[in-house]
N, C-alpha and C positions, 0 to 999 in steps of 0.2 A: 404465605405469599411473599415476597422479597419486598421489604421497605421499597416505595417509590414506583410499585407496578400498581395500577390500582385495580381494582375489583372490577368497575364496570368494564375498562379495557380486555383485560386480561379472561374475562367471563367467557365470552364466547369462543374463545378458542382453545378453553381449558380441556387436558384431555376429558375424554367421554362427553363434552359437549354436543348440541345436536348438529352446531356446524362443525367442529373437528370430525365427525363421521362423516361428512359429507365431503368435504375438501378430496380430490384426489391423492393420491401418493405423493409425497414430496420428489419422487425420484423421475415423476413426469416432466418435473424441469430441471433438477440438477442429479444427473447420473452419479456425481461423484461422494455418496455417501461413506459416511466412514469406515474405514475398513478395520477389522478387529486386528488389533497392535500383537506381534509374534515375539516383538523383538524387547526383552525383559530389560536392555539395558538401553532403550529408546522410548521414551514416553510417544514419539511420534512417529508413525507409519510413513514411508518414504516411497517415492514414485520415480517415475522414470527422470535418469540425469540429464544434465544440459548438456546441450550439443556443446563441443569446444572448439568449434571451428564455424561457425554461423558469418554467414556473408553479412557485413554490417552496412553494406551500400542498395541490398535487397528493398526496392522500397516499390515497386510496382503495384499492378491491380493482383498478380498473379502470387504477391507475397502472404505467406501464412496469415500472417494479423492484420493485414490489410482492411477485410472486413471490420475488426471488434476494433483498430482504431478509427475508421469513418464512424461508426455508430455514437462512440464516443463521444468524439470531436464533436457530432451534431446535439449531441446532448449538453455539452457545456455550452455550446453555443447559446443554447436557451439558459442557461442555467447564471453565467457568469455574473451577469450584473445583481442577482441578486444572491450569489454564494455566499458571500460573506457574514450575511446578516444570519445565515444559519447555521454556524458554526461556532456558535458559542456554547451549545452545550459540550462541544468535544474539545474543547480549547485544554481543559486541563490533562486530557490526552497527550494532544501537542506538545505540552512542555514537557510531560513524563518521557514522551518517545526522545524529544530533543534532549533531557538530560541525560536517558540511556546512551547516547554517544560518547559521553563521558569526555568531550571536545576541551582541548587547551589553548592558551594563546598560540598565536602562528599557526593554527593548522587549517589543512585547507578542507570544505564539507562541500559535496553534490547533494543539495534537495532535488530528488527524484519527484517527476510531477508536482511541482512548486505550484501550480496553480494561480491564485493571483498574492501569492507572494506572503502571506500570513505567517510561515516559519520564518523568515528571512530575517527580522528582526530577534528572534530568539537565539538564532543559529551566529548572527554577526556579533550577539554579544557575549557569545561564549569564547570565539576566536579571536576577537580582539581588533585592533586595528591595524595588527599585523600579519590577520589571517587572510584567507579566502573564502568566499561562499558561492558556490556555483548552483545555478538552479534550471530547471528544462523542464517545459512541459509542450505538449504537443498542441495545446488549444491556442489559437490566437489571440481570440478573446479573454480568457481568461491571465495569457500573459501580457496583454495590453495591460490589467488593472497592476499585476505585479513591476510593471516597467513604471508608469504612473507612482507607483508607491515607493520605490528606489530614487526615482527622479526628487520626489518632495523630500524625502529625509536626506537626500544627498549623501549615501553610500558609494563611496569607490571603491569599495574592496568586495563589490556582489557583479558577480557578472549572469545575467540571462541571455538564455536561446532557445528560442521556438524551436522544437528539434525533438521525435519522437525518441520514446525511450532505446529503441533497437537502431538508431544512429549518430547516437551522442558521440560528441568528440570532446575533449578537452586539454587544455594545453599542460596540463602535470596531475599526475597520479593525485589521490582524494586520499584522507585519511579515514575520511568515515563519508557513510551513504543513508539519508534520510530517506524509508518510505513511507509516507506516511497518507493510507488511505489512498494507494493505489494497486489495487485490486487487479486489473486489466494486465499491469506491468509482473505482477509476481506471478501471474499465469501465463506469462511468453517466455519460453526457452532462451528465443533470439533476444531479447531484451535483458535479460538477466545475463545473460554470458557478456554482451555489451559493457553495461554495467559492473558488473564484477573485474574485467578485463581494464578499468580506469580507477580501478581501487588499488592503494599497496597491500602488499600481502601482511593479516592481520588488523586490517582497516575495520573500525569498529560499522555495526551495523543496525539500526534500529526499524524497526518497522511496527508500524499502529493501522490497524485497520477492522473489520468487520467480518465476523465469522458465526455458524450456525451456534443458537442456544444446544444446550447438553441438556440431556435427563427428562424431567417432568413440564421443562417448557420447549421439547420439541416440538409441540404444536403448532408453536409461534412462529416456526422457522421458512414457512409459506410466505409469514409478512417479511421477514428477514431479507428472503430473496428479493422479491416486488420491491424492497427500501434499495438493494444494492443496483437493481436494476436502471435508478433512475440515473444512476450516474456511470455506469460501465457498459462496455459493449458486449463482455462475457461475462455475466451478472455471476454464475454458478459455481459449482468449484469451491464451496464456503465453509464443507469439514474442517480441511486441513490448509489454511490457504498460502501457508510458510513452505509447503513442505515441495517445490520445487527451488528455492534456495537452499533449503536447510542440509542438504549434503554437501556443501559448498562453503558450509561456515562452521567455525568451531565457537564451541561454547555457547551453543543457543538458553536462553533461559526464555519464558515465556508466561506472562500473567494473563487471565483474565479482565475484561471491563464489562463493563454495562451489564451488570449480572449475568456474565457469559455470552454476551452478544457482540463483543469484540475483546482484542487483546493488543497484548505490547509484547513482543517480543526484540531479543538483541542478541547478536554471538560479532565473531569478528570472522572476517575473510580469509579463508585456509589457507595456509603461506603454498600449498599444493597446486591448489585448484583455481587461485589466481588469476591465470596468466591465461 
């Protein structure tokens, strides 16, 4: 058993245990189970491509992402006040994701789903006083905390906007995109198309998030699903949650975190697919 996972916790969920045998198949909760990879040159399976010309103004009740967004906003309304206190264990992952952007002084970066603004100081330190940090979030409660953080720190080169990822508009193209625990955004073709359009060709992209455990830890994936359910409007599709942005990136690299329950990935916006 990996160091850090107690036997008392993992025991009831281990392969062959009475509880594990009584659990329903995981695909009752998530139909997107890992597919067998037939491409020897690509470690990760790909799925449907991102639409090239989504309508960025589609924001009515019939917009495909509207139900997912409504659920997410409701969940973060309940979590916003205590959110920062829960982020200590994942702080090293946040630091590594920001480092993967390889930001330089003077560059522009967008923090997608910036939440309460915990990444803003790291990003601002990387781009310096001549750089610019943009942040967007659809949750008014989360963004209110981020704005207080900005005001208290006196950051003049941080611009925050309340906006769904599908509707983001920036005054300039950015050199980097940070996706830190933004699962719903990564599963939305419309959101990804809009965000990629905000980035320069070859802009750096870094993603950190939750995924299913591999191998013998797979019996814990029901727990992973419900952990993700607490934050996201569409908590499933955790086998390869990066697969919808992957076709639009060059140089993709991914490493697991948290004994395989998390990941950090990075790459660059492919020049031919950035528009």
